[in-house]
Phi, psi and omega in degrees: 000134181272133174230149181211180179240162176302326179294320176301314181296316180296317179296319182288346178253005181059034182268086187296321180299317179292320177301312181298317180296314180297319178295320179299329178262025170069034173295151184286102179303327182253016179296155179239146176270187185291347174269357182087010181273141171272168175303322177298316180298321179294317180297318179296311184292336178265003176071031183267083188303314183293321177294321177300313180302313181296315180295325175293320177298330178274006178067040174297145182290121180266001185257354181295151173234153178276187186291348175252005175096005180286138175234166181295340179294347179264018181302145180265334181288122184295322179295320179291321176302316179297317178299317178296320178297316179297321178297316179298316180299317179296319180298318179294315178301314181298318179298313181296319179297314179297322181295323183281345180283000000 
């Protein structure tokens, strides 16, 4: 039986208002569905660029893998790959800056 959360559904539909509302009410940003997917993974696999952008801004974990080992780094959508790369670059810059302070 497949189970999911409202946040997974909102992310997979690129429904930003619902994503924001659910997060405001403490929905699990890192929750997993029965396939082992996080809301970010669902947004990436469904090509929902705006939801991916929002979830990255909320610091969703980009390193999680599902039960077969798939991660968001394996995205097929070129715009999403670029967004993920930019997020990684910013994270590295921020880490280095904080480390040097």
